[in-house]
Structures are given as structure tokens and as C-alpha cells.
N, CA, C and O atoms as CSV, one atom per row, in Angstrom:
chain,resi,resn,atom,element,x,y,z
A,1,MET,N,N,-15.581,37.220,-29.956
A,1,MET,CA,C,-16.805,36.648,-30.467
A,1,MET,C,C,-16.787,36.680,-31.985
A,1,MET,O,O,-17.256,35.747,-32.636
A,2,GLY,N,N,-16.236,37.771,-32.563
A,2,GLY,CA,C,-16.158,37.887,-34.006
A,2,GLY,C,C,-15.249,36.827,-34.611
A,2,GLY,O,O,-15.505,36.344,-35.714
A,3,TYR,N,N,-14.189,36.463,-33.897
A,3,TYR,CA,C,-13.261,35.444,-34.377
A,3,TYR,C,C,-13.979,34.102,-34.486
A,3,TYR,O,O,-13.757,33.358,-35.441
A,4,PHE,N,N,-14.836,33.786,-33.518
A,4,PHE,CA,C,-15.557,32.524,-33.535
A,4,PHE,C,C,-16.508,32.467,-34.725
A,4,PHE,O,O,-16.617,31.426,-35.373
A,5,ASN,N,N,-17.210,33.585,-35.028
A,5,ASN,CA,C,-18.130,33.607,-36.162
A,5,ASN,C,C,-17.373,33.408,-37.474
A,5,ASN,O,O,-17.859,32.710,-38.364
A,6,CYS,N,N,-16.207,34.004,-37.603
A,6,CYS,CA,C,-15.392,33.856,-38.805
A,6,CYS,C,C,-14.907,32.415,-38.942
A,6,CYS,O,O,-14.893,31.862,-40.041
A,7,PHE,N,N,-14.516,31.819,-37.838
A,7,PHE,CA,C,-14.062,30.425,-37.850
A,7,PHE,C,C,-15.208,29.488,-38.217
A,7,PHE,O,O,-15.019,28.553,-38.994
A,8,ALA,N,N,-16.401,29.735,-37.659
A,8,ALA,CA,C,-17.559,28.898,-37.961
A,8,ALA,C,C,-17.942,29.028,-39.427
A,8,ALA,O,O,-18.293,28.027,-40.053
A,9,LEU,N,N,-17.886,30.228,-39.995
A,9,LEU,CA,C,-18.217,30.425,-41.400
A,9,LEU,C,C,-17.211,29.701,-42.301
A,9,LEU,O,O,-17.603,29.056,-43.274
A,10,GLY,N,N,-15.936,29.804,-41.987
A,10,GLY,CA,C,-14.913,29.107,-42.767
A,10,GLY,C,C,-15.078,27.592,-42.698
A,10,GLY,O,O,-14.898,26.906,-43.704
A,11,PHE,N,N,-15.416,27.066,-41.532
A,11,PHE,CA,C,-15.645,25.631,-41.373
A,11,PHE,C,C,-16.850,25.188,-42.192
A,11,PHE,O,O,-16.817,24.132,-42.824
A,12,PHE,N,N,-17.912,25.987,-42.186
A,12,PHE,CA,C,-19.124,25.653,-42.936
A,12,PHE,C,C,-18.845,25.654,-44.446
A,12,PHE,O,O,-19.334,24.782,-45.164
A,13,VAL,N,N,-18.065,26.625,-44.927
A,13,VAL,CA,C,-17.730,26.695,-46.351
A,13,VAL,C,C,-16.876,25.497,-46.748
A,13,VAL,O,O,-17.109,24.902,-47.800
A,14,ALA,N,N,-15.897,25.132,-45.935
A,14,ALA,CA,C,-15.040,23.988,-46.245
A,14,ALA,C,C,-15.846,22.697,-46.268
A,14,ALA,O,O,-15.617,21.846,-47.128
A,15,LEU,N,N,-16.776,22.536,-45.349
A,15,LEU,CA,C,-17.613,21.346,-45.312
A,15,LEU,C,C,-18.533,21.292,-46.526
A,15,LEU,O,O,-18.773,20.214,-47.069
A,16,SER,N,N,-19.053,22.445,-46.960
A,16,SER,CA,C,-19.927,22.495,-48.136
A,16,SER,C,C,-19.160,22.111,-49.393
A,16,SER,O,O,-19.662,21.342,-50.213
A,17,LEU,N,N,-17.938,22.639,-49.555
A,17,LEU,CA,C,-17.153,22.319,-50.743
A,17,LEU,C,C,-16.766,20.845,-50.771
A,17,LEU,O,O,-16.696,20.243,-51.843
A,18,ALA,N,N,-16.515,20.262,-49.609
A,18,ALA,CA,C,-16.173,18.841,-49.558
A,18,ALA,C,C,-17.374,17.989,-49.934
A,18,ALA,O,O,-17.208,16.952,-50.577
A,19,SER,N,N,-18.581,18.397,-49.550
A,19,SER,CA,C,-19.762,17.599,-49.862
A,19,SER,C,C,-20.151,17.728,-51.319
A,19,SER,O,O,-20.817,16.835,-51.842
A,20,ILE,N,N,-19.766,18.799,-52.003
A,20,ILE,CA,C,-20.044,18.942,-53.435
A,20,ILE,C,C,-19.306,17.848,-54.204
A,20,ILE,O,O,-19.871,17.233,-55.109
A,21,ASP,N,N,-18.041,17.605,-53.844
A,21,ASP,CA,C,-17.267,16.566,-54.512
A,21,ASP,C,C,-17.909,15.197,-54.324
A,21,ASP,O,O,-17.889,14.375,-55.240
A,22,VAL,N,N,-18.463,14.948,-53.182
A,22,VAL,CA,C,-19.108,13.666,-52.915
A,22,VAL,C,C,-20.355,13.527,-53.774
A,22,VAL,O,O,-20.609,12.451,-54.315
A,23,GLY,N,N,-21.137,14.590,-53.911
A,23,GLY,CA,C,-22.327,14.541,-54.746
A,23,GLY,C,C,-21.996,14.318,-56.201
A,23,GLY,O,O,-22.697,13.566,-56.879
A,24,VAL,N,N,-20.932,14.957,-56.711
A,24,VAL,CA,C,-20.522,14.787,-58.100
A,24,VAL,C,C,-20.052,13.353,-58.331
A,24,VAL,O,O,-20.353,12.768,-59.372
A,25,ALA,N,N,-19.331,12.788,-57.395
A,25,ALA,CA,C,-18.852,11.409,-57.544
A,25,ALA,C,C,-20.013,10.431,-57.533
A,25,ALA,O,O,-19.999,9.457,-58.286
A,26,ALA,N,N,-21.018,10.666,-56.697
A,26,ALA,CA,C,-22.176,9.776,-56.655
A,26,ALA,C,C,-22.933,9.840,-57.972
A,26,ALA,O,O,-23.369,8.801,-58.468
A,27,ARG,N,N,-23.106,11.018,-58.557
A,27,ARG,CA,C,-23.808,11.138,-59.846
A,27,ARG,C,C,-23.005,10.443,-60.941
A,27,ARG,O,O,-23.578,9.807,-61.824
A,28,HIS,N,N,-21.693,10.563,-60.885
A,28,HIS,CA,C,-20.850,9.909,-61.887
A,28,HIS,C,C,-21.010,8.390,-61.814
A,28,HIS,O,O,-21.068,7.725,-62.849
A,29,LEU,N,N,-21.083,7.833,-60.600
A,29,LEU,CA,C,-21.268,6.384,-60.452
A,29,LEU,C,C,-22.632,5.948,-60.965
A,29,LEU,O,O,-22.756,4.852,-61.511
A,30,GLN,N,N,-23.664,6.783,-60.804
A,30,GLN,CA,C,-24.997,6.419,-61.273
A,30,GLN,C,C,-25.078,6.432,-62.797
A,30,GLN,O,O,-25.890,5.697,-63.360
A,31,GLN,N,N,-24.273,7.232,-63.482
A,31,GLN,CA,C,-24.355,7.359,-64.932
A,31,GLN,C,C,-23.441,6.381,-65.665
A,31,GLN,O,O,-23.400,6.398,-66.895
A,32,LEU,N,N,-22.707,5.532,-64.948
A,32,LEU,CA,C,-21.839,4.555,-65.599
A,32,LEU,C,C,-22.683,3.468,-66.246
A,32,LEU,O,O,-23.779,3.184,-65.762
A,33,PRO,N,N,-22.207,2.847,-67.328
A,33,PRO,CA,C,-22.953,1.733,-67.912
A,33,PRO,C,C,-22.938,0.537,-66.949
A,33,PRO,O,O,-22.077,0.462,-66.073
A,34,PRO,N,N,-23.892,-0.401,-67.110
A,34,PRO,CA,C,-23.916,-1.546,-66.195
A,34,PRO,C,C,-22.645,-2.381,-66.326
A,34,PRO,O,O,-22.053,-2.475,-67.402
A,35,ILE,N,N,-22.248,-2.974,-65.233
A,35,ILE,CA,C,-21.018,-3.771,-65.183
A,35,ILE,C,C,-21.310,-5.127,-65.824
A,35,ILE,O,O,-22.311,-5.762,-65.494
A,36,PRO,N,N,-20.440,-5.581,-66.744
A,36,PRO,CA,C,-20.679,-6.895,-67.342
A,36,PRO,C,C,-20.472,-7.998,-66.307
A,36,PRO,O,O,-19.682,-7.854,-65.375
A,37,THR,N,N,-21.192,-9.090,-66.489
A,37,THR,CA,C,-21.066,-10.201,-65.539
A,37,THR,C,C,-19.774,-10.946,-65.812
A,37,THR,O,O,-19.374,-11.119,-66.963
A,38,LEU,N,N,-19.138,-11.376,-64.765
A,38,LEU,CA,C,-17.877,-12.099,-64.877
A,38,LEU,C,C,-18.170,-13.583,-65.060
A,38,LEU,O,O,-19.140,-14.092,-64.500
A,39,PRO,N,N,-17.353,-14.277,-65.829
A,39,PRO,CA,C,-17.576,-15.718,-65.981
A,39,PRO,C,C,-17.274,-16.430,-64.662
A,39,PRO,O,O,-16.333,-16.079,-63.950
A,40,THR,N,N,-18.083,-17.421,-64.359
A,40,THR,CA,C,-17.872,-18.185,-63.125
A,40,THR,C,C,-17.194,-19.495,-63.464
A,40,THR,O,O,-17.396,-20.054,-64.541
A,41,THR,N,N,-16.409,-19.965,-62.557
A,41,THR,CA,C,-15.720,-21.244,-62.730
A,41,THR,C,C,-16.206,-22.195,-61.662
A,41,THR,O,O,-16.647,-21.775,-60.592
A,42,THR,N,N,-16.125,-23.462,-61.955
A,42,THR,CA,C,-16.505,-24.470,-60.961
A,42,THR,C,C,-15.275,-24.858,-60.171
A,42,THR,O,O,-14.178,-24.980,-60.716
A,43,LEU,N,N,-15.466,-25.043,-58.920
A,43,LEU,CA,C,-14.355,-25.408,-58.047
A,43,LEU,C,C,-14.229,-26.920,-58.003
A,43,LEU,O,O,-15.230,-27.630,-58.107
A,44,PRO,N,N,-13.011,-27.421,-57.850
A,44,PRO,CA,C,-12.858,-28.873,-57.732
A,44,PRO,C,C,-13.419,-29.338,-56.388
A,44,PRO,O,O,-13.447,-28.566,-55.430
A,45,PRO,N,N,-13.864,-30.588,-56.311
A,45,PRO,CA,C,-14.415,-31.069,-55.037
A,45,PRO,C,C,-13.319,-31.206,-53.986
A,45,PRO,O,O,-12.142,-31.380,-54.302
A,46,PHE,N,N,-13.742,-31.121,-52.733
A,46,PHE,CA,C,-12.801,-31.290,-51.632
A,46,PHE,C,C,-12.333,-32.743,-51.580
A,46,PHE,O,O,-13.104,-33.657,-51.873
A,47,PRO,N,N,-11.089,-32.950,-51.213
A,47,PRO,CA,C,-10.638,-34.344,-51.086
A,47,PRO,C,C,-11.305,-34.998,-49.880
A,47,PRO,O,O,-11.640,-34.332,-48.901
A,48,SER,N,N,-11.492,-36.313,-49.970
A,48,SER,CA,C,-12.127,-37.021,-48.862
A,48,SER,C,C,-11.112,-37.222,-47.741
A,48,SER,O,O,-9.907,-37.307,-47.975
A,49,ILE,N,N,-11.628,-37.294,-46.531
A,49,ILE,CA,C,-10.769,-37.483,-45.361
A,49,ILE,C,C,-10.490,-38.975,-45.223
A,49,ILE,O,O,-11.429,-39.770,-45.183
A,50,PRO,N,N,-9.230,-39.372,-45.148
A,50,PRO,CA,C,-8.940,-40.810,-45.030
A,50,PRO,C,C,-9.340,-41.329,-43.652
A,50,PRO,O,O,-9.350,-40.586,-42.670
A,51,ASN,N,N,-9.668,-42.607,-43.600
A,51,ASN,CA,C,-10.011,-43.246,-42.321
A,51,ASN,C,C,-8.718,-43.589,-41.596
A,51,ASN,O,O,-7.882,-44.333,-42.109
A,52,LEU,N,N,-8.570,-43.045,-40.414
A,52,LEU,CA,C,-7.368,-43.294,-39.626
A,52,LEU,C,C,-7.615,-44.471,-38.700
A,52,LEU,O,O,-8.757,-44.715,-38.309
A,53,PRO,N,N,-6.565,-45.211,-38.338
A,53,PRO,CA,C,-6.771,-46.339,-37.410
A,53,PRO,C,C,-7.130,-45.821,-36.019
A,53,PRO,O,O,-6.605,-44.803,-35.569
A,54,GLN,N,N,-8.026,-46.531,-35.350
A,54,GLN,CA,C,-8.454,-46.154,-34.009
A,54,GLN,C,C,-7.447,-46.686,-32.993
A,54,GLN,O,O,-7.020,-47.836,-33.095
A,55,PRO,N,N,-7.055,-45.850,-31.997
A,55,PRO,CA,C,-6.108,-46.355,-30.985
A,55,PRO,C,C,-6.816,-47.339,-30.060
A,55,PRO,O,O,-8.016,-47.237,-29.803
A,56,SER,N,N,-6.044,-48.276,-29.581
A,56,SER,CA,C,-6.623,-49.263,-28.654
A,56,SER,C,C,-6.473,-48.748,-27.225
A,56,SER,O,O,-5.431,-48.208,-26.853
A,57,ILE,N,N,-7.509,-48.920,-26.447
A,57,ILE,CA,C,-7.505,-48.468,-25.062
A,57,ILE,C,C,-6.977,-49.598,-24.190
A,57,ILE,O,O,-7.482,-50.719,-24.258
A,58,PRO,N,N,-5.947,-49.312,-23.356
A,58,PRO,CA,C,-5.415,-50.403,-22.521
A,58,PRO,C,C,-6.439,-50.790,-21.458
A,58,PRO,O,O,-7.239,-49.969,-21.011
A,59,SER,N,N,-6.393,-52.031,-21.076
A,59,SER,CA,C,-7.319,-52.508,-20.041
A,59,SER,C,C,-6.690,-52.273,-18.679
A,59,SER,O,O,-5.515,-52.568,-18.457
A,60,PHE,N,N,-7.496,-51.736,-17.771
A,60,PHE,CA,C,-7.042,-51.465,-16.413
A,60,PHE,C,C,-7.514,-52.575,-15.487
A,60,PHE,O,O,-8.520,-53.227,-15.769
A,61,PRO,N,N,-6.795,-52.803,-14.368
A,61,PRO,CA,C,-7.263,-53.834,-13.423
A,61,PRO,C,C,-8.561,-53.401,-12.760
A,61,PRO,O,O,-8.822,-52.209,-12.599
A,62,ARG,N,N,-9.347,-54.355,-12.388
A,62,ARG,CA,C,-10.628,-54.075,-11.752
A,62,ARG,C,C,-10.397,-53.570,-10.330
A,62,ARG,O,O,-9.390,-53.922,-9.716
A,63,PRO,N,N,-11.314,-52.744,-9.787
A,63,PRO,CA,C,-11.106,-52.190,-8.436
A,63,PRO,C,C,-11.022,-53.267,-7.354
A,63,PRO,O,O,-10.350,-53.054,-6.345
A,64,GLY,N,N,-11.674,-54.403,-7.526
A,64,GLY,CA,C,-11.606,-55.452,-6.498
A,64,GLY,C,C,-10.246,-56.104,-6.444
A,64,GLY,O,O,-9.896,-56.704,-5.428
A,65,ALA,N,N,-9.464,-56.005,-7.513
A,65,ALA,CA,C,-8.169,-56.665,-7.559
A,65,ALA,C,C,-7.062,-55.805,-6.969
A,65,ALA,O,O,-5.935,-56.282,-6.834
A,66,LEU,N,N,-7.337,-54.569,-6.618
A,66,LEU,CA,C,-6.305,-53.685,-6.052
A,66,LEU,C,C,-6.013,-54.079,-4.608
A,66,LEU,O,O,-6.902,-54.572,-3.913
A,67,PRO,N,N,-4.787,-53.869,-4.147
A,67,PRO,CA,C,-4.486,-54.177,-2.736
A,67,PRO,C,C,-5.202,-53.172,-1.836
A,67,PRO,O,O,-5.447,-52.042,-2.258
A,68,PRO,N,N,-5.542,-53.558,-0.609
A,68,PRO,CA,C,-6.239,-52.635,0.292
A,68,PRO,C,C,-5.312,-51.490,0.711
A,68,PRO,O,O,-4.093,-51.644,0.790
A,69,LEU,N,N,-5.924,-50.357,0.973
A,69,LEU,CA,C,-5.161,-49.199,1.421
A,69,LEU,C,C,-4.721,-49.383,2.858
A,69,LEU,O,O,-5.420,-50.044,3.627
A,70,PRO,N,N,-3.571,-48.815,3.255
A,70,PRO,CA,C,-3.135,-48.953,4.653
A,70,PRO,C,C,-4.076,-48.186,5.576
A,70,PRO,O,O,-4.693,-47.197,5.179
A,71,ALA,N,N,-4.171,-48.661,6.805
A,71,ALA,CA,C,-5.043,-48.024,7.797
A,71,ALA,C,C,-4.387,-46.737,8.290
A,71,ALA,O,O,-3.165,-46.663,8.420
A,72,ILE,N,N,-5.205,-45.729,8.561
A,72,ILE,CA,C,-4.709,-44.449,9.062
A,72,ILE,C,C,-4.468,-44.596,10.565
A,72,ILE,O,O,-5.377,-44.993,11.294
A,73,PRO,N,N,-3.258,-44.283,11.041
A,73,PRO,CA,C,-3.011,-44.411,12.488
A,73,PRO,C,C,-3.810,-43.362,13.258
A,73,PRO,O,O,-4.121,-42.289,12.741
A,74,ALA,N,N,-4.131,-43.696,14.495
A,74,ALA,CA,C,-4.886,-42.776,15.347
A,74,ALA,C,C,-3.997,-41.602,15.749
A,74,ALA,O,O,-2.798,-41.765,15.977
A,75,LEU,N,N,-4.600,-40.421,15.833
A,75,LEU,CA,C,-3.857,-39.230,16.232
A,75,LEU,C,C,-3.587,-39.256,17.728
A,75,LEU,O,O,-4.419,-39.743,18.494
A,76,PRO,N,N,-2.438,-38.739,18.160
A,76,PRO,CA,C,-2.182,-38.704,19.608
A,76,PRO,C,C,-3.117,-37.691,20.267
A,76,PRO,O,O,-3.532,-36.706,19.657
A,77,THR,N,N,-3.431,-37.965,21.530
A,77,THR,CA,C,-4.309,-37.059,22.263
A,77,THR,C,C,-3.486,-35.898,22.806
A,77,THR,O,O,-2.356,-36.083,23.259
A,78,LEU,N,N,-4.053,-34.718,22.757
A,78,LEU,CA,C,-3.378,-33.528,23.264
A,78,LEU,C,C,-3.713,-33.339,24.734
A,78,LEU,O,O,-4.824,-33.655,25.159
A,79,PRO,N,N,-2.757,-32.822,25.526
A,79,PRO,CA,C,-3.071,-32.580,26.937
A,79,PRO,C,C,-4.096,-31.450,27.055
A,79,PRO,O,O,-4.167,-30.563,26.204
A,80,SER,N,N,-4.875,-31.504,28.113
A,80,SER,CA,C,-5.895,-30.478,28.311
A,80,SER,C,C,-5.230,-29.172,28.760
A,80,SER,O,O,-4.276,-29.184,29.537
A,81,VAL,N,N,-5.736,-28.080,28.271
A,81,VAL,CA,C,-5.193,-26.760,28.580
A,81,VAL,C,C,-6.021,-26.168,29.711
A,81,VAL,O,O,-7.251,-26.208,29.665
A,82,PRO,N,N,-5.351,-25.611,30.739
A,82,PRO,CA,C,-6.137,-25.016,31.825
A,82,PRO,C,C,-6.907,-23.794,31.327
A,82,PRO,O,O,-6.421,-23.027,30.496
A,83,ARG,N,N,-8.111,-23.635,31.855
A,83,ARG,CA,C,-8.954,-22.510,31.474
A,83,ARG,C,C,-8.607,-21.304,32.330
A,83,ARG,O,O,-8.417,-21.416,33.541
A,84,ALA,N,N,-8.528,-20.144,31.679
A,84,ALA,CA,C,-8.259,-18.905,32.405
A,84,ALA,C,C,-9.596,-18.303,32.808
A,84,ALA,O,O,-10.538,-18.260,32.017
A,85,THR,N,N,-9.661,-17.841,34.050
A,85,THR,CA,C,-10.895,-17.193,34.509
A,85,THR,C,C,-10.634,-15.700,34.591
A,85,THR,O,O,-9.595,-15.266,35.091
A,86,LEU,N,N,-11.571,-14.931,34.105
A,86,LEU,CA,C,-11.437,-13.484,34.112
A,86,LEU,C,C,-12.076,-12.917,35.375
A,86,LEU,O,O,-13.073,-13.455,35.857
A,87,PRO,N,N,-11.513,-11.833,35.917
A,87,PRO,CA,C,-12.137,-11.217,37.083
A,87,PRO,C,C,-13.459,-10.571,36.666
A,87,PRO,O,O,-13.628,-10.215,35.500
A,88,PRO,N,N,-14.385,-10.418,37.592
A,88,PRO,CA,C,-15.661,-9.796,37.215
A,88,PRO,C,C,-15.452,-8.344,36.807
A,88,PRO,O,O,-14.577,-7.662,37.341
A,89,LEU,N,N,-16.249,-7.880,35.869
A,89,LEU,CA,C,-16.146,-6.502,35.409
A,89,LEU,C,C,-16.709,-5.553,36.461
A,89,LEU,O,O,-17.686,-5.888,37.132
A,90,PRO,N,N,-16.108,-4.374,36.616
A,90,PRO,CA,C,-16.663,-3.430,37.577
A,90,PRO,C,C,-18.025,-2.931,37.100
A,90,PRO,O,O,-18.299,-2.883,35.901
A,91,SER,N,N,-18.857,-2.568,38.040
A,91,SER,CA,C,-20.186,-2.080,37.666
A,91,SER,C,C,-20.055,-0.680,37.084
A,91,SER,O,O,-19.267,0.139,37.556
A,92,MET,N,N,-20.834,-0.430,36.065
A,92,MET,CA,C,-20.799,0.861,35.388
A,92,MET,C,C,-21.649,1.857,36.173
A,92,MET,O,O,-22.697,1.491,36.706
A,93,PRO,N,N,-21.203,3.120,36.250
A,93,PRO,CA,C,-22.043,4.107,36.930
A,93,PRO,C,C,-23.315,4.337,36.112
A,93,PRO,O,O,-23.327,4.194,34.890
A,94,SER,N,N,-24.362,4.690,36.812
A,94,SER,CA,C,-25.635,4.896,36.112
A,94,SER,C,C,-25.564,6.187,35.305
A,94,SER,O,O,-24.956,7.170,35.730
A,95,ILE,N,N,-26.186,6.168,34.155
A,95,ILE,CA,C,-26.198,7.332,33.268
A,95,ILE,C,C,-27.338,8.232,33.705
A,95,ILE,O,O,-28.460,7.760,33.892
A,96,PRO,N,N,-27.071,9.528,33.874
A,96,PRO,CA,C,-28.165,10.410,34.306
A,96,PRO,C,C,-29.219,10.498,33.202
A,96,PRO,O,O,-28.909,10.439,32.012
A,97,THR,N,N,-30.446,10.636,33.626
A,97,THR,CA,C,-31.534,10.709,32.658
A,97,THR,C,C,-31.700,12.151,32.185
A,97,THR,O,O,-31.476,13.100,32.935
A,98,ILE,N,N,-32.095,12.286,30.935
A,98,ILE,CA,C,-32.311,13.610,30.355
A,98,ILE,C,C,-33.772,13.966,30.582
A,98,ILE,O,O,-34.653,13.165,30.272
A,99,PRO,N,N,-34.047,15.147,31.116
A,99,PRO,CA,C,-35.452,15.498,31.339
A,99,PRO,C,C,-36.190,15.620,30.013
A,99,PRO,O,O,-35.660,16.140,29.031
A,100,THR,N,N,-37.414,15.133,30.007
A,100,THR,CA,C,-38.200,15.167,28.776
A,100,THR,C,C,-39.191,16.330,28.758
A,100,THR,O,O,-39.772,16.621,27.713
A,101,THR,N,N,-39.391,16.986,29.869
A,101,THR,CA,C,-40.320,18.122,29.893
A,101,THR,C,C,-39.526,19.408,29.816
A,101,THR,O,O,-38.422,19.502,30.352
A,102,ILE,N,N,-40.092,20.397,29.146
A,102,ILE,CA,C,-39.437,21.703,29.015
A,102,ILE,C,C,-39.966,22.588,30.140
A,102,ILE,O,O,-41.178,22.726,30.300
A,103,PRO,N,N,-39.067,23.187,30.918
A,103,PRO,CA,C,-39.562,24.052,31.996
A,103,PRO,C,C,-40.269,25.274,31.420
A,103,PRO,O,O,-39.908,25.781,30.358
A,104,SER,N,N,-41.264,25.723,32.132
A,104,SER,CA,C,-42.019,26.882,31.649
A,104,SER,C,C,-41.217,28.164,31.902
A,104,SER,O,O,-40.497,28.292,32.892
A,105,ILE,N,N,-41.372,29.089,30.979
A,105,ILE,CA,C,-40.672,30.367,31.095
A,105,ILE,C,C,-41.564,31.301,31.922
A,105,ILE,O,O,-42.749,31.453,31.625
A,106,PRO,N,N,-40.997,31.921,32.952
A,106,PRO,CA,C,-41.845,32.806,33.764
A,106,PRO,C,C,-42.304,34.008,32.940
A,106,PRO,O,O,-41.526,34.591,32.185
A,107,PHE,N,N,-43.560,34.364,33.093
A,107,PHE,CA,C,-44.129,35.493,32.361
A,107,PHE,C,C,-44.384,36.618,33.349
A,107,PHE,O,O,-45.148,36.483,34.305
A,108,PHE,N,N,-43.733,37.704,33.090
A,108,PHE,CA,C,-43.918,38.859,33.974
A,108,PHE,C,C,-45.050,39.717,33.430
A,108,PHE,O,O,-45.186,39.894,32.220
A,109,SER,N,N,-45.868,40.253,34.348
A,109,SER,CA,C,-46.973,41.102,33.922
A,109,SER,C,C,-46.429,42.486,33.564
A,109,SER,O,O,-45.443,42.918,34.160
A,110,PRO,N,N,-47.046,43.200,32.601
A,110,PRO,CA,C,-46.559,44.513,32.215
A,110,PRO,C,C,-46.723,45.515,33.366
A,110,PRO,O,O,-47.566,45.335,34.244
A,111,PRO,N,N,-45.931,46.535,33.345
A,111,PRO,CA,C,-46.078,47.537,34.436
A,111,PRO,C,C,-47.424,48.233,34.341
A,111,PRO,O,O,-47.997,48.353,33.258
A,112,PRO,N,N,-47.919,48.684,35.466
A,112,PRO,CA,C,-49.239,49.346,35.426
A,112,PRO,C,C,-49.162,50.639,34.626
A,112,PRO,O,O,-48.167,51.361,34.690
A,113,SER,N,N,-50.207,50.919,33.884
A,113,SER,CA,C,-50.231,52.126,33.072
A,113,SER,C,C,-50.563,53.329,33.980
A,113,SER,O,O,-51.341,53.191,34.924
A,114,PRO,N,N,-49.979,54.496,33.700
A,114,PRO,CA,C,-50.311,55.664,34.548
A,114,PRO,C,C,-51.747,56.106,34.290
A,114,PRO,O,O,-52.212,56.095,33.150
A,115,SER,N,N,-52.438,56.490,35.343
A,115,SER,CA,C,-53.823,56.961,35.181
A,115,SER,C,C,-53.821,58.471,34.936
A,115,SER,O,O,-52.996,59.164,35.532
A,116,PRO,N,N,-54.678,59.001,34.112
A,116,PRO,CA,C,-54.702,60.442,33.816
A,116,PRO,C,C,-55.414,61.268,34.798
A,116,PRO,O,O,-55.490,62.486,34.640
């Protein structure tokens, strides 16, 4: 446990010393004289985009001028498959019913007490 406290103290001291340098640097930046403005230059204008020739779209034949599609031939008929008949299922035995009433527990009377 003592080792952990020593490690935590050393970590805290190292973090404190590191933050001191940051504070000194920030104060140094605040005390600098103002930065002079830089001269600005004008940029040349962008060149214009030349007009390119438009491609010509070829003309396609009209749908009425196309030859008719060939007719689809009729599919051959398949022979009928005989139906399999399953034998009847055997009858299931009846499930016994669970009684819903709780039988009463017999109560025996206490033995007679001896008379004095």
C-alpha cells in the first residue's frame, strides 16, 4: 500500500511540473507584441472552360419495324405419377388422467390421558 502512495505522489509531482511549463509558455505568448499583417495578393482569374462539341446520338429503328419474335413451342406433357397410399395409423393408447383432488390425510386422535 505504501508503494502505491509513493507512486501516486511521484505521478502528481511530475504532472504538476509539466503543467508549470505550459502556464509559462501561455504567459509568454500573451506578452508578445501583436503580429504585423501580411500583405495580400490578388489571384488571377480562373480560365474559362471551352465549349466542347456535343456527340450525336445515333437513331435507332422504331419498335414497329422490328421483326416479330419467334413463338415459344408448347412444353411436352409429363406422364401422371401414381399416388402412394399410406396405411392407417394405429390408434394411440389413452393417456391416464392425473387426479386433481388431494386425498385427505387420516388424523389419529391422541391417546387418552391417564386419570388421577
